[in-house]
C-alpha positions in Angstrom: 39.5 24.4 5.6 38.2 20.8 6.5 34.4 20.1 6.8 33.6 16.7 8.6 30.1 15.1 8.2 28.3 13.0 11.0 24.6 11.4 11.9 22.4 13.2 13.6 20.0 11.7 15.6 17.3 10.9 13.0 18.8 11.7 10.2 21.1 9.7 7.7 24.6 11.7 6.0 26.5 10.8 3.5 29.3 12.6 1.6 31.2 12.3 -1.4 33.5 15.1 -2.4 32.1 18.3 -2.0 28.6 17.5 -2.2 26.8 16.4 1.1 23.6 14.9 1.5 20.8 14.6 4.9 17.8 12.7 5.2 15.4 12.5 7.4 14.9 8.8 8.4 12.0 9.4 10.7 8.9 7.3 9.5 5.6 9.6 10.6 2.2 8.0 10.2 1.3 9.6 7.3 4.2 8.0 5.8 3.5 4.5 7.1 -0.4 4.7 5.9 1.1 5.8 2.2 3.5 2.7 2.2 1.0 0.2 3.5 -1.5 1.7 0.8 1.1 1.9 -2.0 1.8 -1.6 -1.0 -1.7 -3.2 -1.0 -2.4 -1.5 -4.7 0.5 -3.3 -5.7 -0.7 -6.5 -4.5 -4.0 -5.8 -5.8 -2.8 -5.0 -8.9 -0.8 -8.5 -9.2 -4.2 -10.5 -8.3 -5.9 -8.2 -10.9 -3.2 -9.3 -13.3 -3.2 -13.0 -12.3 -7.1 -13.1 -13.3 -6.3 -11.3 -16.6 -8.6 -8.6 -16.1 -9.3 -6.0 -18.6 -8.3 -2.7 -17.6 -11.7 -0.8 -17.1 -13.0 -3.9 -15.2 -14.6 -2.8 -11.7 -13.4 -4.6 -8.9 -15.1 -5.3 -5.3 -12.2 -5.7 -2.3 -12.7 -7.0 1.3 -9.6 -6.9 3.1 -8.8 -8.7 7.0 -6.4 -7.3 8.6 -4.5 -5.8 11.7 -6.3 -3.4 13.5 -3.5 -1.0 12.8 -3.3 -1.5 8.8 -7.1 -1.0 8.7 -6.9 2.0 10.2 -4.6 2.9 7.3 -6.3 2.1 4.6 -9.0 3.5 6.0 -7.3 6.9 5.8 -6.2 5.9 2.7 -9.2 4.4 1.2 -10.1 6.8 -1.9 -6.7 6.8 -3.0 -6.8 2.6 -3.2 -10.1 2.6 -4.8 -9.2 4.7 -7.3 -6.0 3.1 -7.9 -7.3 -0.2 -8.9 -10.9 0.8 -10.0 -12.5 -1.0 -6.8 -16.1 0.3 -6.8 -15.9 -0.4 -2.6 -13.3 -1.8 -0.3 -14.6 -3.2 2.7 -13.0 -5.0 6.3 -14.6 -8.7 6.7 -13.2 -11.2 9.2 -13.7 -13.5 6.0 -13.0 -11.7 2.5 -14.6 -13.4 -0.3 -14.6 -13.3 -4.2 -13.1 -14.4 -7.3 -10.1 -14.7 -6.1 -8.4 -14.3 -2.4 -4.6 -14.4 -1.4 -3.1 -14.2 1.5 -0.1 -11.6 1.4 2.6 -9.9 3.8 2.8 -6.3 4.0 5.3 -4.9 6.3 5.2 -7.5 9.5 1.6 -8.2 8.8 -0.5 -11.1 7.0 -3.5 -9.3 5.2 -6.2 -11.6 3.3 -7.2 -10.1 -0.3 -10.6 -10.7 -1.6 -10.9 -9.5 -5.0 -14.5 -9.8 -7.0 -14.9 -9.3 -10.5 -17.9 -6.6 -11.3 -17.3 -6.0 -15.2 -16.4 -2.8 -17.0 -20.1 -1.2 -16.7 -20.1 -1.5 -12.7 -19.8 1.4 -11.1 
């Protein structure tokens, strides 16, 4: 008996010996939102590190981004805020703060402003 594997639309299939693995490679809106949120958290954490913020210091975040990105982050706002200790997360045409950086997330240029609030805020 010989079993052959082949890729089926939207699935990636790999086989080694007697083991076959198939992965659904479709990106849903929910997965896209989670990916954007995780990347934003990563960039904000890098900004916190650049400012040498204490682990407990609260921040405010302002973001300028394309509408699709803003909509995705709006859905994931609580997750982002809790991960980076943000008291607020706002969308702004001109983000301001202690540190403002432009970052690439996916195909989009995002401007992130991070403002220090101190350890006792929030």
